[in-house]
C-alpha positions in Angstrom: 212.6 -242.5 141.7 214.8 -243.1 144.5 217.4 -244.3 142.3 217.8 -241.6 139.8 217.6 -239.5 143.4 220.9 -241.2 144.7 222.8 -241.0 141.4 221.9 -237.0 140.5 223.1 -236.3 144.3 226.2 -238.2 144.5 227.1 -235.5 142.0 225.9 -233.0 142.3 228.5 -233.7 146.3 231.0 -234.3 143.7 230.8 -231.4 141.7 230.6 -229.1 144.4 234.1 -231.0 146.3 236.1 -231.0 142.9 234.7 -227.1 142.1 235.7 -226.1 146.3 238.6 -223.3 146.7 241.5 -224.7 148.8 239.9 -221.4 151.1 236.0 -219.8 150.6 234.6 -216.9 152.6 231.3 -216.6 153.0 230.0 -213.3 150.9 227.1 -213.4 151.8 224.0 -214.3 153.7 220.0 -214.0 151.8 216.3 -214.7 153.3 214.3 -215.2 150.4 210.7 -215.7 150.3 209.2 -218.1 147.6 205.9 -218.8 146.0 205.4 -221.4 143.5 202.3 -223.2 141.8 203.7 -226.6 140.6 201.0 -228.6 137.6 198.8 -231.3 138.9 199.3 -230.4 142.9 198.8 -227.1 143.7 200.7 -224.2 145.0 203.5 -224.0 147.6 205.0 -221.0 149.7 208.2 -221.3 151.3 210.9 -218.8 153.7 215.0 -220.3 153.1 218.5 -219.1 153.7 221.2 -218.9 151.5 225.1 -218.9 152.4 227.0 -218.2 149.5 231.0 -218.8 148.4 232.7 -216.8 146.0 235.2 -219.1 143.9 236.0 -217.5 141.3 234.9 -214.2 139.7 231.4 -213.9 139.3 230.5 -217.5 139.7 229.4 -218.4 144.2 228.0 -221.8 145.0 226.4 -222.8 148.3 222.9 -223.8 150.5 219.7 -223.5 150.3 217.9 -224.4 153.2 214.8 -223.3 155.3 210.7 -224.1 155.6 207.4 -225.0 152.9 204.5 -224.7 153.2 202.4 -226.7 151.0 198.5 -226.5 150.2 197.3 -230.5 148.1 198.4 -231.8 150.5 198.5 -229.3 152.9 201.9 -230.1 154.7 205.0 -228.8 155.6 208.4 -229.3 154.7 212.4 -228.5 154.5 213.6 -227.6 151.6 218.1 -228.0 151.1 219.1 -226.8 147.3 223.2 -227.0 146.4 223.0 -223.9 144.9 225.7 -222.0 142.3 224.9 -218.3 140.9 226.4 -216.7 138.1 226.4 -212.6 138.5 227.8 -210.8 136.2 229.7 -207.8 136.8 228.8 -204.9 136.1 225.1 -206.6 135.8 222.2 -206.7 138.1 221.4 -209.7 136.8 221.9 -213.2 137.8 221.2 -216.7 137.1 221.6 -220.1 138.9 221.3 -223.9 139.6 219.9 -225.5 142.2 219.5 -229.1 143.1 218.7 -231.1 146.2 216.0 -233.2 148.3 213.1 -231.7 149.3 211.9 -233.6 152.5 207.9 -233.5 153.5 205.8 -234.3 156.1 203.8 -235.8 154.5 202.9 -238.2 151.1 206.1 -238.8 149.5 208.8 -237.6 152.1 211.8 -237.1 150.1 211.6 -235.5 146.9 213.9 -234.6 144.2 214.2 -231.0 143.6 216.1 -229.4 140.2 216.3 -225.7 138.8 217.2 -222.7 136.5 216.4 -219.1 138.0 217.2 -215.5 136.9 216.3 -212.1 137.5 217.8 -209.1 140.0 220.1 -208.4 141.6 220.7 -205.3 143.4 222.7 -204.3 147.2 220.1 -205.4 149.5 217.0 -206.9 147.7 216.6 -208.9 144.7 213.1 -209.9 142.5 213.5 -213.6 140.4 211.9 -216.5 138.5 213.0 -219.8 138.9 211.0 -222.4 136.5 212.6 -226.2 138.1 210.9 -229.5 138.8 209.6 -230.7 142.1 209.3 -234.0 142.2 206.4 -235.5 140.4 206.2 -232.1 138.5 207.5 -229.0 137.4 207.1 -226.3 139.1 207.4 -222.5 138.2 208.0 -219.6 140.3 208.7 -216.2 142.0 211.0 -215.3 144.7 212.1 -211.7 146.5 214.9 -211.9 148.7 216.8 -209.9 151.1 221.0 -209.5 151.2 222.6 -209.1 154.9 
């Protein structure tokens, strides 16, 4: 799996550099609580922070980082993701794509993560659904976030 993780991360980094503008300003900071269920691995809960930068109109790119608690086995971890988010003007909806390495303190230390999320984005509160893959199996989860 490490052979697949390295090119994928390299591709995401290259995409981020290619899409990055000469000047970008931080648009917002989001603090998010998440609860997910992973097939064959149980539940995990996380608290993450996201910093987004506007690129073109409703398109932004940013990072997501934080802390997580997995239940099977009981262990802590650090989720790290690149986040590409599309929030159409005049609608309270968002769609996002995430990917990156997640670091666990037990078992497989580095695990690949890729996901698709969508939901409602109000002025300061958001909630949504995320469907993705966290090595070694798929996951589905709920998100509740606050924008600052």
